[in-house]
BARO-392421 format. One record per residue (C-alpha): residue in one letter; x negated, y, z. Coordinates in steps of 0.2 Angstrom, whole numbers, plus 5000, padded with zeros to 4 digits. Example, Ala and Ser with C-alpha at 12.3 -4.5 7.8 and 13.67 -1.06 7.14 Angstrom:
REM BARO-392421
 resn   px   py   pz
    a 4938 4978 5039
    s 4932 4995 5036
***
This chain:
REM BARO-392421
 resn   px   py   pz
    m 5744 5337 5136
    l 5726 5339 5134
    l 5717 5342 5156
    s 5700 5343 5155
    c 5686 5339 5171
    h 5676 5353 5178
    d 5661 5351 5187
    g 5663 5333 5188
    l 5676 5333 5201
    e 5690 5317 5202
    s 5704 5324 5195
    d 5722 5318 5194
    a 5737 5324 5184
    v 5756 5319 5184
    g 5761 5315 5166
    q 5777 5313 5159
    a 5792 5306 5170
    g 5783 5312 5184
    q 5772 5297 5186
    r 5755 5304 5193
    i 5740 5300 5184
    y 5721 5295 5190
    l 5709 5303 5177
    g 5692 5298 5189
    p 5677 5306 5188
    c 5671 5315 5171
    g 5655 5318 5167
    k 5647 5330 5158
    g 5656 5337 5143
    q 5666 5323 5144
    q 5688 5326 5144
    r 5703 5314 5146
    e 5718 5317 5139
    t 5736 5307 5141
    v 5744 5298 5127
    s 5761 5300 5123
    d 5770 5284 5117
    g 5780 5279 5130
    k 5767 5274 5141
    s 5756 5286 5149
    a 5736 5283 5147
    a 5721 5290 5152
    r 5705 5291 5137
    t 5691 5298 5134
    m 5687 5311 5119
    k 5669 5314 5110
    k 5655 5317 5120
    q 5639 5319 5112
    i 5624 5309 5115
    s 5609 5313 5102
    s 5601 5328 5110
    d 5605 5347 5106
    a 5587 5349 5101
    t 5590 5337 5084
    i 5593 5353 5073
    l 5572 5356 5081
    w 5569 5338 5078
    k 5573 5341 5059
    y 5568 5360 5052
    f 5557 5362 5066
    v 5544 5351 5069
    p 5540 5345 5049
    g 5537 5364 5045
    w 5527 5367 5059
    w 5519 5352 5057
    i 5514 5355 5037
    a 5511 5371 5039
    v 5499 5372 5056
    m 5492 5355 5054
    g 5489 5359 5036
    v 5478 5373 5039
    l 5471 5364 5053
    a 5467 5348 5041
    v 5461 5359 5028
    v 5448 5371 5039
    v 5442 5356 5045
    a 5440 5348 5029
    f 5429 5364 5022
    q 5418 5364 5036
    t 5413 5345 5035
    a 5412 5345 5017
    t 5393 5339 5016
    a 5398 5325 5028
    p 5404 5310 5018
    a 5422 5309 5027
    w 5428 5325 5025
    i 5441 5318 5015
    l 5448 5309 5031
    f 5454 5325 5036
    p 5467 5328 5025
    l 5471 5312 5020
    a 5476 5307 5041
    w 5486 5323 5037
    i 5495 5318 5020
    i 5498 5302 5029
    a 5507 5311 5045
    s 5518 5322 5036
    g 5524 5309 5027
    y 5530 5300 5042
    v 5534 5316 5050
    i 5547 5321 5033
    w 5551 5304 5036
    f 5559 5303 5053
    a 5568 5320 5053
    r 5578 5316 5039
    r 5584 5300 5047
    l 5590 5311 5062
    k 5608 5313 5067
    s 5618 5320 5078
    v 5630 5306 5087
    s 5645 5308 5097
    i 5655 5296 5107
    d 5671 5292 5111
    d 5682 5273 5118
    d 5684 5267 5101
    f 5670 5276 5087
    l 5653 5284 5087
    y 5656 5300 5076
    v 5638 5304 5065
    s 5637 5320 5057
    q 5622 5326 5044
    g 5627 5344 5042
    r 5643 5347 5037
    k 5647 5330 5032
    q 5652 5318 5048
    i 5660 5301 5047
    q 5664 5289 5061
    i 5659 5270 5063
    p 5670 5261 5076
    l 5661 5252 5090
    t 5664 5236 5085
    d 5653 5239 5070
    i 5638 5242 5078
    k 5627 5226 5076
    h 5611 5232 5088
    v 5606 5247 5097
    k 5584 5249 5100
    e 5575 5261 5107
    n 5560 5267 5100
    f 5547 5274 5115
    l 5533 5280 5105
    t 5545 5293 5095
    k 5560 5293 5110
    s 5572 5287 5096
    i 5589 5275 5097
    t 5593 5267 5083
    l 5610 5258 5080
    t 5614 5246 5065
    v 5628 5243 5059
    n 5638 5229 5050
    q 5644 5238 5036
    l 5636 5249 5024
    t 5641 5268 5027
    e 5637 5286 5018
    f 5621 5287 5030
    g 5615 5268 5025
    t 5616 5252 5038
    e 5606 5262 5054
    i 5609 5277 5061
    v 5596 5283 5074
    f 5595 5300 5084
    v 5585 5306 5095
    p 5595 5307 5114
    e 5594 5320 5129
    p 5576 5319 5138
    l 5575 5310 5154
    p 5561 5318 5167
    f 5547 5306 5170
    a 5555 5291 5159
    a 5538 5287 5147
    f 5545 5267 5148
    r 5558 5265 5155
    s 5575 5264 5145
    h 5587 5279 5142
    p 5605 5275 5151
    i 5614 5281 5134
    v 5607 5265 5127
    q 5617 5253 5141
    e 5633 5266 5138
    i 5633 5262 5119
    e 5631 5244 5126
    s 5642 5242 5136
    a 5656 5253 5124
    v 5653 5241 5111
    q 5657 5225 5122
    r 5672 5233 5129
    r 5679 5236 5112
    r 5674 5216 5108
    s 5683 5212 5121
    p 5701 5207 5122
    t 5712 5217 5131
    c 5725 5209 5144
***
């Protein structure tokens, strides 16, 4: 039986054999489900933690940078062709374009539940046990998060994604970093 929480309100449901199951508050994009294995329990479903703007970061930003900034670099180079440093503008554009493409190619769409991290790029999706996450690092310059995993995956040992932006959070850690670290810690701790 699948139960959904709407509007972030607390909810409960009647499970098998009539027992009442408290589901608690649900956040944005979360759902709760009852698992029927003789015992009823509530478990969260997949929650997207990467930004919906990942597609823009991955495809639009590099295309825009290469086209618009490339034209500007060429125009500036022609305008300053007699100056000794005219090559600096196209050279800076080439170096910056390399970085933008490198960054964009690494971005993935990421979701999480109680047990796994779901990483996708295009049509390919893999799941990584939360216990395989070794390190969570936030880059304040690009506002991206890098997850380092113990095992080599199809996407490598580093998973990079951009979370939903927070207003006025220039030098503040994104709350999703703490959420991922807490989820990993819960999975690693023995259950009673």
